[in-house]
N, C-alpha and C positions, 0 to 999 in steps of 0.2 A: 493488589500488591503481592499477595502470597504467590499467585501464579507467576508473576514476573520474577520474583526473588528465587523461587525454586527452579524454574526453568533455566534461568541464567546460571545458577549454580551447577545444575546437572549437565547443561551443554558444555560449560567450561571444563567440567570434570571429564566428560567423554572425549572432548578435543585433546586434552592433556594426555590422555591414554591412547590417542590415535584411533579411536573408535568412531562408529557411525557413518562410515563411508560405503557400507555394503548396499548394493542396489536392490530395492524391494519390488520395483516395477515401474511402469509408465503412469503418467498422470492423464486422466480422462480429458480428451479434447486439447491436449497440450503435447504435440509431437516433439517440441523442443525441450521438454522438461522430463525429469525422472524423479522418482520417490526413493530417498535413501534413508538409512537407519537413523540419522540425526533428526529426521522429520518426525519420528515417533515420540521423541522425548517430551515435547510440550503437550502432546495429546495425552500421554500417560500421566503427567503431572496434573493436568486439568481434570481428568477422570477421577483421580484420587481426591482432589479438592472438592469436587462436586459431591462425592459421597461423604466426605468428612463434614461438610457444612449442610448436608441434606438439601441440596439445591436441585430442583426439578427443571431440567433444561434440555433442549435439543440443540446440539452444537454441530455446525457444518464445517467440514475440513476439506482440503484439496482431494485426498483420496476418499471417495465416497464410501468405500467399504469401512472406513474408520470414523464415520460420523458417530458422535456420542449421543445416544438417545435414552435418557432416563426420566423423561417427563416432558410436559409441554408448558410449564409455567413461564419459561423464558426461551428466547432464541439466542443463539450465539454463533459467532463466526471466528474461526481460529486459523491463523497462518503459523503453524508450530515452529517453523524455522525458515525465515526469509533470508536467503543467501546460500542455499544448498549447492548451487552450481559452483560457487566460489569455494565452499567447504570441500566439495568433492575433489577440486583441483589442488587443495592444500593451501589456498590463499586465505590468510587471516584478515578479512576485510568485509565490512557490511554484513555482520551476523545479527539478525534481529528475530524477535518473536512478537506476534501481535494477536490481541484478543479483544473482541467487542461483544457486548450484550445488548439485546433489544427486547422490548416488551412485546406482548401478544399483538399489538397494533403495528409492530415493526418500527417503533420509534427507538432511537438509540438511548441507552441508559448509561453505559460506561465503556471506556476504551483504555487499554493499556498496551504500550509498545516499549519493549526493552531493547536498548542498544547493548547487546551482550558483551562485546569486547570492551567497551568503555564503562560498563556498569552504570548506565543512566536510564531512568524510566520516564517516559512521556505518558502522562495520565490525564484523562478526561473523566471527571467524577464530581457529583454534587454541584454542577453548574459552573465549574471552572476547569481550566487547563493549566497544568503545571509540570515542571521538570524536577525529578528527584535524583540527586546524585548519591549513589550508594556509598561511595568512598568517603565522603565527608558529611553525609547526612543533610546536606543543604537542599532546601525545597524553595522553588521560586516559580512565580506565574510566568507563562509564556504568551507571546502575542505574535500574530502574523505580520508580514511586510505590508506596506501600503502602496507599493509601486503600482502605477497605473498604465505605463506606456511600454511597448516592446522596444522602444528606443532608449529606455532607461537602462542602467547597468544591472539587468535582471539576472537571476539564476534560473535557468530554464532546465527542467529535468525531463528525461525520457529514458526508458530502459533500452539501451542500444547494444548490449553485449551479444545479442543473438540476431542473426540476419532476418529472421522471421518478423522482427519488430523494427530493426534499424532501417531496412530498405524502404518501408512505407513512410516512416517518419522523415527520412532525409529526402525522399522524393517530393514531399509537399513542403516541408519546413527547412530544407537545406539552404534555400536562399535567405531565409530569416536568420539562420545560424551564421552564414557568411557575413551578414551585415549587422550582426549584434554589436552593441556598444563594446569598445575595446576592453572595458573593465567588467563586462558581463561574462557569465560562465554557462557553458552547456554541461550539465551534470548528467552523465550517462548511466544513471541508476534509477531504479523505481521499484514498485511493489508496495506491499502493505505498510512498510515503514515510512514511506515518503510523506505520509500525512502528518507524522510527527514533525517533520522538517517544515512543512507548510505552516502548521500551527505555531511553530516557534520562530518563523521568519527567516529560516535558513534557505528555503527555496521559495521562489515567487510563483512559479507555475509548473504544472506537470501535464504533459501531453502524451497520449498513447493511442495507437491504432490497435484494434483487436485485443483490448485489455480484458483478461479473464476476471470475472466477478470475484473469484476467490482471492485475487490480489487487491481487491477494493474493500470488501465487506469487513475484514478484520481490522481495518485501520481508519477508514474515511471519517467516522463520526468525530474524531478529535479535530480534524480540519473544518468540518461543518460547524462544530460548536464555536470555533474561532472566528467564524464569519466568512470563511472561504467559500467560493462558488465551486460546486462539484456537479458537473453536468455531462449528459450524453448528447452528442451533436449529430445532426443529420447533414446530408450532403448539400442541402440548400441553406444551411446556416441556422436553421431552427434548432432549438435545444430544449431539454427538460431536465429538472433536477434528478440526480441519481437517487435511486431508492433501493434499499435492501429487500431482496425477494428470497424467502426461505427455500432452500433446496435447489436454487438455480446457480450455485457456485461455479458450475462448469460452462455456463454461457459466457459469451464475450460481447463487449461493447465496441461497435464499429469505430467511433472516435470518442475518446474520453478526455475531458479537460477539467483539471482542478486548479484554481487560481486564487491568489490572495485577495484580489479585488475584481469586481464585475467589469471594470474598465479594461483590465488586462485580459480577462476572458473574451470580451467583445473584440479586442484587437487581434487576438489569436484566431478567433472564428472568422473574422474578416479576411485575414491572410489565407486561411484554409479555403474559404469559398472562392477567392480569386484564383488561387493555384489549381484547385480542383476543376474549375471551369476551363482554365487554360489547357489542362492536360486531358480532360475526359469528355468535354462537351463536343457533340458532333457539329461540324461546321458545314454549311451549305456551299 
């Protein structure tokens, strides 16, 4: 909670002063992304808190040179500022920070995701998921959707703002989008914050091609705890549960699906296998 509170406060302060838009460099294995000043705020807050509470942990961040290494009692994954592309353009929309801790066996311990603009915290801790509203102090448990069919009025999320991602998604899932229920929604956003939306029932499924692990590790445990299916999918439709791998944050997942129910996961995979075969199988 301290991390979410302090990072939210500091980011809002930087934004009010028009700071944090200086370009620090590129992100490893991410030609579409850049590292800017606002990305450092959360890392600096976390480093101070780890020292304050004398927590020995190795924390993995997007810029590898800024991994925090002050011990090996715990692992952590941080997305210090999810929404930097929007922030850089001056758009006040979808600003988040996300942090997860794992034990030495790589099992999730806790996750916190802050909606910085709306001052709402999505938290997984002590066996439960809940939403804390900073403005009124209200705390309530959250639960995922139970939708099972792609013909239901689902909210399907995928990060489409950059062509490196949208082209592949629309190539395979474009037909599904065209035929969605008229009350369904294609939510063109994604990243580490999306797992809060899955856990809270705001999004029914999240589909990504070439999803960087750095966009998964900091947030997915809250969705996993909620009972969502979080998997890596092969071209033949086989899949396995996603796992946190320390130090592999720059790797990418060929096809990644997180869904509120296994039935919805299976329907999305079935669609993928069919379209993949139509487009890429050699025919005699």
